[in-house]
LOKEDO-170429 format. One record per residue (C-alpha): residue in one letter; x, y, z. Coordinates in Angstrom, 2 decimals, padded with zeros to 5 digits. Example, Ala and Ser with C-alpha at 12.3 -4.5 7.8 and 13.67 -1.06 7.14 Angstrom:
<recs>
aa | px | py | pz
A | 012.30 | -004.50 | 007.80;
S | 013.67 | -001.06 | 007.14;
</recs>
This chain:
<recs>
aa | px | py | pz
X | 023.54 | 018.52 | 031.92;
X | 023.81 | 019.43 | 028.23;
X | 025.11 | 016.03 | 027.19;
X | 021.93 | 014.03 | 028.63;
X | 019.74 | 016.71 | 026.94;
X | 021.08 | 016.06 | 023.74;
X | 021.94 | 012.48 | 024.52;
X | 017.59 | 012.50 | 024.34;
X | 017.06 | 014.94 | 021.79;
X | 019.46 | 012.58 | 019.32;
X | 017.22 | 009.97 | 020.77;
X | 014.02 | 011.06 | 020.01;
X | 015.39 | 011.80 | 016.70;
X | 016.46 | 007.85 | 015.96;
X | 012.85 | 007.26 | 016.78;
X | 011.47 | 009.62 | 014.23;
X | 013.61 | 008.06 | 011.75;
X | 013.36 | 005.04 | 013.03;
X | 008.90 | 005.72 | 012.22;
X | 008.97 | 007.31 | 009.48;
X | 011.65 | 004.40 | 008.12;
X | 009.16 | 001.83 | 008.33;
X | 006.29 | 003.89 | 006.95;
X | 007.62 | 004.82 | 003.95;
X | 009.07 | 000.48 | 003.56;
X | 005.53 | -000.36 | 004.37;
X | 004.23 | 002.13 | 001.66;
X | 006.16 | 000.86 | -000.55;
X | 005.03 | -002.93 | -000.32;
X | 002.12 | -002.04 | -000.28;
X | 002.99 | 000.13 | -003.48;
X | 004.44 | -003.03 | -004.83;
X | 001.22 | -004.58 | -004.29;
X | -000.80 | -003.16 | -005.87;
X | 001.25 | -002.79 | -008.92;
X | 001.77 | -007.21 | -009.00;
X | -001.95 | -007.64 | -009.45;
X | -003.10 | -004.84 | -011.01;
X | -003.82 | -007.37 | -014.39;
X | -004.99 | -010.52 | -012.15;
X | -007.96 | -007.25 | -010.89;
X | -008.36 | -005.73 | -014.87;
X | -009.01 | -009.37 | -015.79;
X | -011.58 | -010.61 | -013.27;
X | -013.40 | -006.92 | -013.71;
X | -013.26 | -007.91 | -017.43;
X | -014.96 | -011.59 | -016.93;
X | -017.73 | -009.67 | -014.68;
X | -018.37 | -007.41 | -017.46;
X | -018.91 | -009.98 | -019.66;
X | -021.18 | -012.11 | -017.67;
X | -023.51 | -009.26 | -016.72;
X | -023.60 | -008.83 | -020.73;
X | -024.19 | -012.63 | -021.04;
X | -027.08 | -012.23 | -018.67;
X | -028.62 | -008.81 | -019.57;
X | -028.47 | -010.15 | -023.24;
X | -029.53 | -013.92 | -022.42;
X | -033.19 | -013.18 | -020.80;
X | -034.47 | -011.47 | -024.39;
</recs>
């Protein structure tokens, strides 16, 4: 009985560690994507701001 209880405990420990590892991996990939596309996002925001300036100043 003691060995069976110990095996079950290790099973849930392995499941918990696997889930934790997957969550950490997903978080690292998301962070990497955010850093990778940050310059593109900044450029798009600058272009949008320039377009707004042209529209606002062009009507006067």
